C-alpha positions, 0 to 999 in steps of 0.5 A, spaced: 535 056 330 539 063 327 537 070 330 536 074 323 533 081 323 527 077 320 526 072 325 526 078 331 520 079 335 522 086 337 522 091 331 528 095 335 533 088 333 529 087 326 526 093 322 530 098 325 536 094 327 541 098 324 538 105 327 539 104 333 546 101 333 550 106 337 545 104 343 547 096 343 554 096 346 550 100 352 543 096 353 544 089 351 546 084 355 553 085 353 553 092 355 550 091 362 556 085 363 561 090 361 558 095 366 558 090 371 565 089 369 568 095 369 564 096 377 567 090 380 574 092 377 574 099 380 571 097 386 577 092 387 582 097 385 579 103 389 580 098 395 587 097 394 588 104 394 585 104 401 590 106 406 585 102 411 585 095 407 592 093 409 591 086 407 591 088 400 598 089 398 599 095 392 597 093 386 604 091 380 604 095 374 602 088 372 596 087 375 594 095 374 594 094 366 590 087 367 585 090 371 585 096 367 585 092 361 578 088 363 575 095 365 576 098 358 577 093 353 572 089 355 571 084 348 565 080 346 569 073 347 569 076 355 562 077 355 561 069 352 566 066 357 561 070 363 555 067 360 558 060 360 560 061 367 553 064 368 551 057 366 554 053 371 553 058 377 545 061 375 547 067 377 550 073 373 553 077 377 557 071 381 559 069 374 562 076 373 566 075 379 569 069 378 571 071 371 575 077 374 579 072 378 580 067 372 583 073 369 587 075 375 590 068 377 592 067 370 597 073 370 600 073 377 596 068 381 591 069 385 594 071 392 589 075 397 587 080 391 582 075 389 579 074 395 578 081 396 573 081 389 565 083 390 569 085 397 562 087 402 558 087 396 550 085 394 549 084 387 545 090 387 551 094 389 553 092 382 548 093 378 545 099 380 551 102 379 551 098 372 544 101 370 547 108 372 552 108 368 548 105 363 543 111 362 548 116 363 552 113 357 545 113 353 543 119 355 550 123 354 553 119 348 547 118 344 541 121 346 543 127 347 548 128 341 541 126 336 537 131 340 542 137 339 542 135 332 535 136 330 534 142 335 540 145 330 536 143 324 530 145 327 532 152 328 535 153 323 529 152 320 526 157 325 530 163 322 529 161 315 521 161 316 521 167 321 519 172 316 514 167 312 507 170 314 501 164 316 494 162 317 493 160 325 488 156 327 485 155 333 480 149 334 481 149 327 478 156 325 482 161 322 486 165 327 490 171 328 496 170 323 504 168 325 510 166 321 512 159 319 518 161 323 515 163 330 511 156 330 517 153 329 521 157 335 514 155 339 517 148 339 524 149 340 523 152 346 519 147 349 524 142 346 530 145 348 527 146 356 525 139 356 532 137 354 535 141 359 531 137 364 533 131 361 540 133 362 540 135 369 537 129 372 542 127 377 544 120 377 545 117 383 548 110 386 549 106 392 555 102 395 553 100 402 551 092 402 546 087 403 541 092 406 544 099 406 547 100 413 554 097 411 553 091 416 559 086 413 564 092 412 563 094 420 564 087 421 570 086 417 573 093 418 570 096 424 575 103 424 574 105 417 569 111 415 565 106 410 560 112 409 566 116 406 569 110 403 562 109 399 561 116 397 568 117 394 567 111 390 561 112 388 563 119 386 570 116 382 565 113 378 562 121 376 555 119 380 552 122 385 552 117 393 546 115 395 546 113 402 539 112 404 537 106 401 535 098 402 538 092 398 536 096 392 538 103 390 530 106 390 530 107 383 527 115 384 532 118 379 531 113 374 523 116 375 525 122 374 530 121 368 524 117 365 519 122 366 524 127 363 524 123 357 516 123 356 516 130 357 521 131 351 517 125 347 511 129 348 513 136 346 516 132 340 510 128 338 505 134 338 510 137 333 510 131 329 502 131 329 502 139 327 507 138 321 503 133 319 497 137 319 501 142 315 503 137 310 495 136 310 494 143 308 499 144 303 504 149 307 509 144 305 511 139 300 515 133 301 521 131 295 520 125 292 523 119 291 523 116 284 523 109 287 519 110 293 511 108 293 506 112 297 500 107 296 499 101 293 493 103 290 494 111 289 499 113 286 499 120 287 500 120 293 506 122 298 505 120 305 508 124 311 510 117 313 516 120 318 512 124 322 508 118 323 513 113 324 516 118 329 509 119 333 508 111 333 515 110 336 515 116 341 508 113 344 512 106 345 517 109 348 513 113 353 508 107 354 514 103 357 518 109 360 511 111 363 511 104 367 519 105 369 517 111 373 512 108 376 514 101 378 522 101 379 521 106 385 516 101 389 519 094 392 517 090 397 520 091 404 527 091 403 527 088 396 524 084 391 525 082 384 520 085 380 525 091 378 530 086 375 527 084 369 523 091 368 531 095 367 533 090 362 527 093 358 530 100 359 534 100 352 528 098 348 524 105 350 531 108 348 531 105 342 524 107 340 526 114 342 532 114 338 528 112 331 523 117 332 529 122 333 531 120 326 525 119 323 524 127 324 530 128 322 529 125 316 522 128 315 524 135 316 529 133 310 524 132 306 520 138 306 519 144 302 516 150 303 510 152 299 510 159 300 505 161 294 499 155 298 501 159 304 501 166 303 494 164 298 491 161 305 492 168 309 490 172 303 483 170 304 481 170 311 480 178 312 476 176 317 481 175 321 483 182 322 477 183 326 480 183 332 485 188 329 480 193 328 476 191 335 482 192 339 483 199 336 476 201 337 476 200 345 482 204 344 478 210 342 472 209 346 467 206 341 461 203 344 460 195 343 466 194 339 466 187 339 459 186 338 460 190 333 466 186 329 462 180 331 456 182 327 461 184 321 465 177 322 462 172 325 461 165 321 462 169 314 467 170 308 469 177 309 473 180 303 478 186 303 472 191 301 468 189 307 473 190 313 475 197 309 468 200 308 467 198 316 473 201 317 472 208 313 465 208 317 469 208 324 469 215 329 477 214 330 483 218 328 485 219 321 492 217 323 489 210 327 484 209 321 490 210 316 494 204 319 488 200 319 487 200 312 493 200 310 494 193 314 492 186 311 491 178 313 499 177 311 502 183 315 498 182 321 503 178 325 504 182 331 512 181 333 512 174 331 518 175 326 522 178 331 521 174 336 522 168 332 529 171 330 531 172 338 530 164 339 537 163 342 
């Protein structure tokens, strides 16, 4: 039965399929196979260039082109051929080896070169480097650009709204005012730090044989410096060599990668919930699409669906990533196979993060700041000046300043007249009293605007 987006079990390949196309050639079965071919080919080329491996003749220009084409121009037809071989071998990595051998034979006759395919390797040597390249590409080529695009839009909003006073709420209650731009700046600063932590995760790889000790390598070439050869090969792929492993690379860096992405998700989810709340308060309106329906029964509604969608997808991604982080580094003795099926779901988690990033972008594009509503809200809450007044009272030695402002303001709606009458009654210097009398709720934002404008 043909698979279509309507028949897909996962919404990543169904409802949201068009949103994650940039990830398909990286995290799909095709992508994994492509990276496996690349690793096998690069190892064969590396061995051919190794002076101590005299049994491999220098690669001809034709063979160099053949091998480079296999690695750099891997096609869907190539992947299909490997799957057909796998149907016979019942081993996916061995099928890759046989496929490359076929290509070598087709172009120059097999000779001894084919016998050095997969030399000294266990399947996990191929797989761990393939997943490392996969996660590096997914991060650097897809996720980081999407993150940077989102941050650029948020920074623009920070500077646009830096001077717009806004009523703060702590514990859901009115608190000292801030500015819209400063609240967005708080989020961008957190997201930027989380992004740096993700970008700085060191992606590692191992290349040391069946149980991590170069047993077969030493048996075949006892005089070669296999530690150096392995380190140089892994580094040639742009990865950090890990010499201390069992049959598998222990996946600690994968856990770090997953946890870094979880921290990013957490900050972004927090932002989605806050924006949802600001829309509910009327601080933001949403642009209306003429043919869009907000509710099946209430035609007036324009729901904040993009931020809700992002929150849901971030939650799914985080659940998967947390499982990766706690499961993958755990393996029985020198290895078990539980990591294999788990790793195949890494792309699903990445897809949900990408969907969320796109949803936030879409939601932000619909927002229109409701300056009148924000201004009216902050103007109605003169009690927030109680913090300023009692702090000035402390400076000038007025006894029990907090208690006096508590009696005036707690649980009460305070208007301008009440607050200014209280200020006039204070025995403080006239210049200080004058400054307090000039103070208004929307002017009581401290250094919020300056802080927002300082955001890089």
